[in-house]
C-alpha positions as CSV (number, residue, x, y, z in Angstrom):
1,M,-29.8,25.3,-28.1
2,S,-31.7,21.8,-28.6
3,A,-30.5,18.3,-27.9
4,Q,-30.0,16.0,-30.8
5,P,-31.6,12.5,-30.6
6,G,-29.2,10.3,-28.4
7,K,-27.2,13.4,-27.1
8,S,-27.4,15.2,-23.8
9,I,-26.7,18.7,-23.0
10,V,-24.5,19.1,-19.9
11,S,-22.5,22.0,-18.5
12,C,-18.7,21.9,-19.0
13,G,-18.4,21.7,-15.3
14,T,-20.5,18.6,-15.2
15,V,-18.1,16.9,-17.8
16,V,-15.0,18.0,-15.8
17,M,-16.6,16.6,-12.6
18,A,-17.4,13.3,-14.4
19,R,-13.8,13.0,-15.7
20,T,-12.4,13.9,-12.3
21,A,-14.4,11.3,-10.7
22,H,-13.5,8.6,-13.2
23,Q,-9.9,9.6,-12.7
24,G,-10.2,9.3,-9.1
25,S,-11.7,5.9,-9.2
26,K,-8.7,4.7,-11.6
27,N,-6.3,6.2,-8.9
28,V,-8.2,4.1,-6.3
29,I,-7.9,1.0,-8.3
30,M,-4.2,1.8,-8.9
31,I,-3.6,2.1,-5.2
32,V,-5.4,-1.1,-4.2
33,E,-3.4,-3.0,-6.9
34,Q,-0.1,-1.6,-5.6
35,L,-1.1,-2.6,-2.0
36,R,-1.9,-6.2,-3.2
37,D,1.4,-6.4,-4.9
38,K,3.1,-5.4,-1.7
39,A,1.1,-7.8,0.3
40,L,1.9,-10.6,-2.3
41,K,5.6,-9.9,-1.9
42,L,5.2,-9.9,2.0
43,C,3.6,-13.1,1.8
44,A,6.3,-14.7,-0.5
45,D,8.9,-13.1,2.0
46,H,7.3,-15.1,4.7
47,G,7.0,-18.3,2.7
48,I,3.3,-18.0,2.5
49,T,1.3,-18.6,-0.6
50,A,-1.8,-16.6,-1.4
51,Q,-4.3,-18.0,-3.7
52,P,-7.7,-16.4,-4.9
53,Y,-10.5,-18.3,-3.0
54,A,-14.3,-17.5,-3.2
55,G,-13.9,-13.8,-3.6
56,G,-11.0,-13.5,-1.0
57,W,-7.5,-14.8,-0.5
58,W,-6.4,-18.3,1.1
59,L,-3.1,-17.8,2.9
60,V,-1.3,-21.0,3.3
61,G,2.2,-21.5,4.7
62,E,3.9,-23.1,7.7
63,K,1.7,-22.6,10.8
64,I,-1.0,-20.3,8.7
65,N,-4.0,-21.4,6.9
66,R,-6.6,-18.7,6.8
67,V,-8.7,-16.8,4.3
68,V,-8.9,-13.1,4.2
69,G,-11.2,-11.1,2.1
70,E,-8.6,-8.6,0.7
71,L,-4.8,-8.6,0.5
72,A,-4.6,-4.9,0.2
73,G,-3.5,-3.4,3.8
74,L,-2.1,-6.9,4.9
75,S,0.7,-6.5,7.5
76,A,3.3,-8.8,8.9
77,S,1.3,-9.2,12.0
78,D,-1.6,-10.6,10.1
79,L,0.8,-13.5,8.9
80,M,1.6,-14.7,12.3
81,P,0.3,-17.9,13.4
82,L,-2.8,-17.8,15.7
83,P,-2.5,-19.1,19.1
84,I,-3.8,-22.7,19.6
85,M,-5.7,-23.1,23.1
86,A,-7.3,-25.9,24.7
87,R,-11.0,-25.7,25.2
């Protein structure tokens, strides 16, 4: 069997693995999006606004003003005000 120009010969297993890997990355993206949605709801429940900012997220609310890299995985303890200490 010879390959036609612009075509590749791959085994069936390779195609299945490529499809599986692609499906796996789609699942990861869906999970991250779901976690972001949960984090946005958590922020809203705490009266905190989450705005996209420089590749991360800017969390602004009463006694909170911080930037986080990713919303996925955010918990209620992440939304607590940081203690202010004198130097």
